[in-house]
C-alpha positions as CSV (number, residue, x, y, z in Angstrom):
1,M,5.3,-8.5,-18.0
2,E,9.0,-9.3,-18.2
3,K,9.5,-11.4,-15.2
4,K,7.4,-13.3,-12.6
5,M,5.9,-10.6,-10.6
6,T,4.3,-10.7,-7.1
7,Y,0.9,-9.4,-6.4
8,E,2.4,-6.6,-4.4
9,E,4.8,-5.6,-7.2
10,A,1.9,-5.5,-9.7
11,M,-0.2,-3.3,-7.4
12,K,2.7,-1.0,-6.8
13,R,3.3,-0.6,-10.6
14,L,-0.5,0.0,-11.1
15,E,-0.3,2.8,-8.4
16,E,2.6,4.4,-10.2
17,I,0.8,4.4,-13.5
18,V,-2.4,5.8,-12.0
19,K,-0.4,8.6,-10.2
20,K,1.3,9.6,-13.4
21,I,-2.0,9.7,-15.3
22,E,-3.8,11.7,-12.5
23,S,-0.9,14.2,-12.1
24,G,-0.7,14.9,-15.8
25,E,2.9,13.6,-15.9
26,M,2.0,11.1,-18.5
27,D,3.2,11.9,-22.0
28,I,0.3,11.5,-24.4
29,D,2.4,9.4,-26.7
30,L,2.9,6.9,-23.9
31,L,-0.6,6.9,-22.6
32,A,-1.8,4.0,-24.7
33,Q,1.2,1.9,-23.8
34,H,0.7,2.5,-20.1
35,L,-3.0,1.8,-20.3
36,K,-2.2,-1.5,-22.0
37,E,0.3,-2.3,-19.2
38,A,-2.2,-1.4,-16.6
39,K,-4.8,-3.7,-18.2
40,S,-2.4,-6.5,-18.1
41,L,-1.5,-5.9,-14.5
42,V,-5.2,-5.8,-13.5
43,E,-5.7,-9.1,-15.2
44,F,-2.7,-10.6,-13.4
45,C,-4.0,-9.4,-10.0
46,K,-7.5,-10.7,-10.6
47,E,-6.0,-14.1,-11.5
48,K,-3.8,-14.1,-8.4
49,L,-6.8,-13.2,-6.2
50,T,-9.0,-15.9,-7.8
51,N,-6.3,-18.5,-7.2
52,V,-5.9,-17.5,-3.6
53,E,-9.7,-17.6,-3.1
54,E,-9.8,-21.2,-4.5
55,E,-7.0,-22.3,-2.3
56,V,-8.7,-20.8,0.8
57,K,-11.9,-22.5,-0.1
58,K,-10.1,-25.9,-0.4
59,C,-8.5,-25.4,3.0
60,L,-11.8,-24.5,4.6
61,D,-13.5,-27.5,3.1
62,M,-11.0,-30.0,4.6
């Protein structure tokens, strides 16, 4: 990812990729590239959610 992205931006981009794949708009030559990007976005979102979960647990344990 080029810049610091928010969770919402990452989810929006994932939705765009999925829509293109499902609609058949995706050029077969770009499919692997977009799947790689989607994988990276999913990992980013999982990390963000894990970090938020840890922060919430810390706050609740206070």
